[in-house]
C-alpha positions in Angstrom: 19.5 -31.7 -22.4 22.0 -31.3 -25.2 24.7 -34.0 -25.5 27.8 -34.0 -27.7 27.8 -37.3 -29.7 30.0 -40.0 -28.1 32.5 -42.0 -30.2 32.5 -39.9 -33.4 35.9 -40.4 -35.1 36.0 -36.7 -36.0 35.8 -35.5 -32.5 38.8 -37.0 -30.6 38.2 -38.1 -27.0 34.6 -38.9 -26.0 33.0 -35.8 -24.3 29.8 -34.9 -22.6 28.6 -31.3 -22.9 28.0 -29.5 -19.6 24.3 -29.0 -19.2 22.3 -26.9 -16.8 21.7 -30.0 -14.7 25.4 -30.9 -14.4 26.5 -27.3 -13.6 24.5 -27.6 -10.4 25.7 -31.0 -9.3 28.7 -30.0 -7.2 27.1 -27.2 -5.1 23.9 -29.2 -4.5 26.0 -32.2 -3.5 28.1 -30.1 -1.1 25.0 -28.6 0.4 23.4 -32.0 0.9 26.6 -33.3 2.4 26.7 -30.5 4.9 23.1 -31.1 5.8 23.7 -34.8 6.2 26.6 -34.1 8.5 24.5 -31.8 10.7 21.7 -34.4 10.9 24.1 -37.3 11.6 25.7 -35.5 14.5 22.5 -34.3 16.1 21.5 -36.4 19.1 19.4 -33.5 20.4 17.3 -31.0 18.4 16.0 -27.6 19.5 13.1 -26.4 17.4 11.9 -22.9 17.0 8.1 -23.2 16.6 6.8 -20.5 14.3 8.4 -21.4 11.0 10.1 -24.7 11.3 7.1 -26.5 12.9 4.1 -24.4 11.8 2.9 -21.1 10.6 1.3 -20.1 13.9 -0.4 -17.0 12.5 -1.7 -18.5 9.2 -5.3 -17.8 10.2 -4.8 -14.9 12.6 -2.1 -12.8 10.9 0.7 -11.4 13.0 0.2 -8.0 11.4 -3.4 -7.9 12.7 -2.3 -8.9 16.2 0.4 -6.2 16.0 -2.2 -3.6 15.1 -4.5 -4.7 17.9 -1.6 -4.5 20.3 -0.8 -0.9 19.3 -4.5 0.0 19.7 -4.5 -1.5 23.2 -1.3 0.5 24.1 -3.0 3.6 22.8 -6.2 2.9 24.9 -4.0 2.6 28.0 -2.6 6.1 27.3 0.9 4.8 26.6 1.1 5.2 22.9 3.9 7.7 23.3 6.2 4.8 24.2 6.2 3.5 20.7 8.3 4.5 17.7 6.7 5.0 14.3 8.3 1.7 13.2 6.9 -0.1 16.1 3.5 1.4 15.5 3.4 0.3 11.9 5.3 -3.0 12.2 4.0 -6.5 11.4 5.6 -8.2 14.4 3.8 -7.9 17.8 6.9 -9.2 19.6 8.9 -6.2 18.4 6.2 -3.9 19.6 6.2 -5.6 23.0 10.0 -5.4 23.1 9.8 -1.7 22.5 7.5 -1.1 25.5 9.8 -3.3 27.6 12.9 -1.4 26.7 11.3 1.9 27.9 9.3 0.5 30.8 11.3 -2.4 32.2 9.7 -4.5 34.9 6.4 -2.6 34.8 2.9 -3.9 35.3 2.2 -2.6 31.8 4.7 -5.0 30.2 3.3 -7.9 32.2 -0.2 -7.0 31.1 0.8 -6.7 27.4 2.8 -10.0 27.5 -0.2 -11.8 28.9 -2.4 -10.2 26.3 -0.1 -11.4 23.5 0.0 -14.9 25.0 -3.8 -15.1 24.8 -3.7 -14.0 21.2 -1.1 -16.7 20.4 -3.3 -19.3 22.0 -6.1 -18.1 19.8 -3.9 -18.4 16.8 -3.2 -22.1 17.5 -6.7 -23.0 16.3 -5.9 -21.8 12.7 -2.2 -22.5 12.6 -0.9 -24.5 9.6 1.8 -27.2 9.9 4.9 -26.5 8.0 5.0 -29.0 5.0 6.8 -32.2 5.9 7.4 -31.1 9.5 5.0 -33.6 11.2 6.5 -36.7 9.4 10.0 -35.4 9.9 9.4 -34.9 13.7 7.9 -38.4 14.0 10.6 -40.1 11.9 13.5 -38.4 13.6 12.1 -39.1 17.0 11.5 -42.7 16.2 15.2 -42.9 15.3 16.2 -41.8 18.8 16.6 -38.0 18.5 15.4 -36.1 21.5 13.6 -32.8 21.0 12.8 -29.6 22.7 11.0 -26.4 21.6 12.8 -23.2 22.1 10.6 -20.3 21.0 10.0 -16.6 21.5 6.3 -17.4 21.5 4.5 -18.3 24.7 5.3 -21.9 25.9 1.6 -22.5 26.5 0.9 -21.7 22.8 3.7 -24.1 21.7 2.4 -26.8 24.0 -1.2 -26.3 22.7 0.0 -26.6 19.1 1.9 -29.8 19.5 -1.0 -31.3 21.5 -3.3 -30.4 18.5 -1.0 -32.3 16.2 -0.6 -35.3 18.6 3.1 -34.6 18.9 3.3 -34.2 22.6 5.4 -37.3 23.2 8.0 -35.9 20.8 8.3 -32.7 22.7 8.6 -33.3 26.5 10.5 -30.0 26.9 9.0 -26.7 25.8 10.6 -23.4 26.6 9.2 -20.0 25.5 8.8 -16.4 26.3 8.9 -15.3 29.9 7.7 -12.0 31.4 11.4 -11.0 31.4 11.7 -10.1 27.7 15.5 -9.7 28.0 15.6 -13.5 27.9 14.0 -13.8 24.4 16.2 -14.9 21.6 18.9 -13.9 20.6 19.5 -14.4 24.3 20.3 -18.2 24.5 18.3 -18.6 27.8 15.6 -20.9 26.5 18.3 -23.0 24.6 20.4 -23.3 27.7 17.3 -24.4 29.7 16.5 -27.1 27.1 20.1 -28.4 26.9 20.2 -28.7 30.7 16.8 -30.4 31.0 17.7 -33.0 28.3 21.2 -33.6 29.7 22.5 -32.8 26.3 26.0 -31.8 25.2 26.1 -28.7 22.9 28.4 -30.6 20.6 25.6 -33.1 19.8 22.8 -30.5 19.7 21.3 -28.8 16.7 19.0 -25.8 16.6 16.5 -25.4 13.8 15.3 -21.8 13.3 14.2 -19.4 10.7 15.5 -16.0 11.9 18.8 -14.4 12.5 17.9 -14.2 16.2 17.7 -18.0 16.2 21.1 -18.2 14.6 22.6 -15.8 17.2 21.1 -17.7 20.1 22.5 -21.0 18.7 26.0 -19.5 18.4 25.9 -18.2 22.0 24.7 -21.6 23.2 27.5 -23.3 21.3 25.2 -25.5 19.2 25.0 -26.2 15.5 22.4 -24.4 13.4 20.1 -25.4 10.5 18.2 -22.6 8.9 14.7 -23.1 7.5 13.4 -20.5 4.9 10.1 -20.9 3.1 11.1 -18.3 0.5 14.1 -16.9 -1.3 14.1 -13.6 0.7 14.2 -15.4 4.1 16.9 -17.7 2.8 19.0 -14.7 1.7 18.6 -13.1 5.2 19.7 -16.2 7.0 22.7 -16.7 4.7 23.8 -13.1 5.0 23.6 -13.5 8.8 26.0 -16.4 8.5 23.9 -19.5 8.3 26.0 -22.2 6.4 23.1 -24.6 5.8 19.6 -23.5 4.9 16.8 -25.7 3.6 13.7 -24.4 1.8 11.7 -27.5 2.7 11.7 -29.9 5.6 11.4 -32.6 3.0 15.1 -32.2 2.4 15.9 -33.1 6.0 13.4 -36.0 5.9 15.1 -37.4 2.7 18.5 -37.3 4.5 17.1 -39.3 7.4 15.5 -41.8 5.1 18.5 -42.2 2.8 20.6 -45.4 3.2 23.7 -45.0 5.3 
């Protein structure tokens, strides 16, 4: 850091040169203040699972499951239902949605949804906790916040994951994908269910999510939103979608909770 000498009689008023560190002080402080405000007003917290809590598909990659799902659809003779994008995509949920949109309420959709649920349960065994998520969950819960999981993954997979991390007591309410895929986020259905079950007010509820569908669901449910992005690209997507506060690490939220009032 380069400083201009202080108190030199040739220099007039004492001055400190602006440094790379000081140029970032204001925006960082403002961002932290917005984060602190969100956390302080949150009596109830709705968590998306895959992203904010863990990387569900860390050991059983989503792109591999998506490929297996396409193969299964082909084997059933229904490959013509998929677009090229759905066939080559990395998200099995999008492939499942595609079949649902063209075959609503069918036994095929039910079979594929159950198939995906089994794969998500298999993925739990090799899921990786999001850094700082476990201590954040325990700390925040100990301070009196009440939690629910609101995810587009199967509720049984979310429940199995929190059981594996011994976090069951922190998440008495878990809401996930149902056979009616129209109710997946961005539909706020699972958020509304959680809010009702907890007896929460939307004004004191915060949703933590990592996708634009989480943000849209939060807006429709009337709750505040905190974005989580593990890389710059995901952060950019969330901010372009309108997220006002995005953290790159759950440590930022933990530090706010642990900071003196």
